[in-house]
C-alpha positions as CSV (number, residue, x, y, z in Angstrom):
1,X,-20.7,51.9,-26.6
2,X,-20.6,55.4,-25.6
3,X,-24.2,55.1,-24.4
4,X,-23.1,52.4,-21.9
5,X,-20.4,54.5,-21.0
6,X,-22.5,56.9,-20.2
7,X,-24.6,54.9,-18.0
8,X,-21.6,53.6,-15.9
9,X,-21.3,49.9,-18.0
10,X,-17.9,49.7,-19.3
11,X,-16.4,46.8,-21.1
12,X,-14.3,44.9,-19.0
13,X,-10.3,45.0,-20.2
14,X,-10.1,41.3,-21.0
15,X,-9.4,40.2,-17.2
16,X,-10.2,36.7,-16.9
17,X,-11.3,36.3,-20.6
18,X,-10.4,32.5,-21.6
19,X,-10.7,30.9,-24.8
20,X,-13.4,28.5,-24.7
21,X,-13.0,24.7,-25.5
22,X,-14.5,23.5,-28.8
23,X,-17.4,21.0,-29.4
24,X,-14.2,18.4,-30.5
25,X,-12.7,19.0,-26.9
26,X,-16.0,18.1,-25.4
27,X,-16.5,15.0,-27.6
28,X,-12.9,14.0,-26.6
29,X,-13.9,14.4,-23.1
30,X,-17.0,12.3,-23.2
31,X,-15.1,9.5,-25.3
32,X,-12.6,9.4,-22.4
33,X,-15.2,9.3,-19.8
34,X,-16.9,6.7,-21.5
35,X,-13.5,4.4,-21.6
36,X,-13.1,5.0,-18.0
37,X,-16.4,3.8,-17.3
38,X,-15.9,0.9,-19.4
39,X,-12.7,0.0,-17.6
40,X,-14.6,0.4,-14.2
41,X,-17.0,-2.4,-15.5
42,X,-14.4,-4.6,-16.5
43,X,-12.4,-4.3,-13.6
44,X,-15.7,-5.3,-11.1
45,X,-16.3,-8.5,-13.6
46,X,-12.3,-9.7,-13.6
47,X,-11.8,-11.8,-10.6
48,X,-8.5,-11.7,-10.6
49,X,-8.5,-7.8,-9.9
50,X,-10.6,-8.5,-7.1
51,X,-8.2,-7.4,-4.2
52,X,-7.5,-4.3,-6.2
53,X,-11.4,-3.5,-6.8
54,X,-11.9,-0.3,-4.3
55,X,-8.3,1.6,-4.7
56,X,-9.0,1.2,-8.6
57,X,-12.5,2.5,-8.4
58,X,-11.5,5.4,-6.0
59,X,-8.7,6.1,-8.3
60,X,-10.9,6.3,-11.4
61,X,-13.7,7.5,-9.7
62,X,-11.5,10.6,-8.8
63,X,-10.6,11.2,-12.4
64,X,-13.9,11.3,-13.6
65,X,-14.7,13.5,-10.8
66,X,-11.7,15.9,-12.0
67,X,-13.1,15.8,-15.4
68,X,-16.5,16.7,-15.4
69,X,-15.6,19.5,-12.7
70,X,-12.6,21.0,-14.9
71,X,-14.2,20.9,-18.4
72,X,-18.2,20.6,-18.1
73,X,-18.7,22.7,-14.7
74,X,-15.9,25.1,-16.4
75,X,-13.9,25.0,-12.9
76,X,-10.8,24.9,-15.1
77,X,-11.3,28.8,-16.3
78,X,-12.9,29.9,-13.1
79,X,-11.6,31.4,-10.1
80,X,-9.0,29.5,-7.6
81,X,-11.6,30.1,-5.0
82,X,-14.1,27.6,-6.8
83,X,-11.1,25.2,-7.3
84,X,-10.3,25.2,-4.0
85,X,-14.0,24.6,-2.9
86,X,-14.3,21.7,-5.1
87,X,-11.0,20.5,-4.1
88,X,-11.9,20.9,-0.1
89,X,-14.9,19.0,-0.7
90,X,-13.4,16.0,-2.4
91,X,-10.9,15.5,0.3
92,X,-13.6,15.8,3.2
93,X,-15.6,13.2,1.2
94,X,-12.7,11.0,0.8
95,X,-11.7,11.4,4.5
96,X,-14.8,10.3,5.3
97,X,-14.9,7.4,3.0
98,X,-11.6,6.1,4.3
99,X,-12.7,6.5,7.7
100,X,-15.4,4.7,7.3
101,X,-13.8,1.9,5.2
102,X,-11.3,1.8,8.5
103,X,-14.0,1.2,10.7
104,X,-15.6,-1.9,8.5
105,X,-12.3,-3.4,8.0
106,X,-11.4,-3.5,11.9
107,X,-14.7,-4.2,12.8
108,X,-13.4,-7.3,14.7
109,X,-11.0,-5.3,16.7
110,X,-13.7,-2.7,17.8
111,X,-16.5,-5.0,18.2
112,X,-15.5,-8.1,18.9
113,X,-18.0,-10.7,17.2
114,X,-19.5,-13.0,19.7
115,X,-18.5,-16.6,19.8
116,X,-20.4,-19.7,20.0
117,X,-19.7,-22.2,22.6
């Protein structure tokens, strides 16, 4: 260690050190992600849930995104700047998606459908 200090390599003073999740935590997260995926597939095949299909899938997708980014990409333990960059990307993506969805739902308003005589 004295050799490291002589060359200007000092040990960090436990700044930013976090307890790394155990394998059990990763297995739990994987199980939760599998359950969310199962719910997504089930929602698609239940006809009574058709009107709520898009909002439900969006909410579940955002939940899965946050879990994957937070745990498997270790974003939960990184700098706030990285969290902000991912959050900004998610907000921009959802904004573009909702803008496109609104344009398609109001297509008849913006582009009147041709009428046959």
